[in-house]
N, C-alpha and C positions, 0 to 999 in steps of 0.2 A: 428623847430620841436614842435609840439603841445603835451603837456603833457596830457595823458589820465589817470585820477585818478583811473579807474577801471582795468587798465592793470598792471600786476605785474612787478616790477623792475627786470632786468636781474640779475642773480646770480653773486656774486663777485663784485658788485658795492659798497658794504659797506666797512668799514675799515677792514684791514687784521689782525690787532692786537686787542685783546680784552682789553678794559680799565679796569685796576685793581682797582684803587682808594684806599680808606681807607678800610683796612681789619679788621673786628671785631675780637678781641682776647679775651681769657677767662679773666673774671674779677670776683673777689670774689670766690664764690663757683662753678662757671661755669667750665666745662671741655670740652675737644674736644673728639670726638669719631668717630668710623667707624660703619656704618650700617651693621650689620651682616645678618639679615633677616627681611622680612616684615611679620607681624603676621596677618594683616587684621584689618579692622575697624580703620584705621589711627594710628595703633601702630606698633612700630619696636623694634627689639632687637639690642641694641647698645653696643659695647665694648668701654668703656671710657678710657681716658689716665691714670686714677687712678686705672686701672686694675679691675674695677668692671663692671659687666654685668647689664645693666639697661633696663627695658621696658620703652620706651619713646613714647610720642605722639606728634603730631603737634597741637598746640593750634588753636582754631577756627580763630583767627585773622590772622594766617599765612597759613591756610589750602589750600587756592586757589593759593597761591604764591609759595609754596614749594612742589616739586614733587621729591620723593626720591626713590632710587634704592639701591640694595646691593652694598657695597663698597664705597658709598658716604661719604665724610668727613663732619661732622656736629659739631655744637656747642650746648652743652647740659647744661641745668640748672636743677640740681637735685631739687626734691620737698623738702619742709621743713619736712614733715612727710614721712617716708619711702624713704628718699633721697638716700640710698644705693641701692635701688631696682628700683626706678621709677624716671622719669624726663621728661622735655619738650624739644623739639628740637626747637631752636631759629633761627639758621642760617644754610643754606647749602652752603658750599664753592664751587665756580666754579673752573674749571680746572686751570685757570690762577692764581687764589688765592691760590690753593693748591700748585702750583709751588713756589709761593712767600713764603708761610709758610714753605715749605721744605727747601728753601734756608736759611731762618732765623733759622732753627733748631727746630721749634716748633712741628714737626711731628715725631721727633726721638723717643719720648716716646710711640707713638702709634704703632711703628713698621711697618709703611707703606712706 
């Protein structure tokens, strides 16, 4: 069989399980949160594990890599100034990673 590089592969030929690998966990002042709503212009309202509501943005370095929707679990780094109100979203956890975090008990404080 000759491989045609322009033809798409049939669905289901990839691996059935998603590789989890190393999962980034909160370090220092970082907290985990749930995206409550999207506000537009790259900003979201996030309910963090420390029970604070923050307006978070996706920094330019991650803007093309992270696509967020309501209900996504994210890792938030609060700003040095106005850290109780604002922060940056660093990581969006994938569904397989959320399952691992749930089994480790790290999502209990979020109430998810």
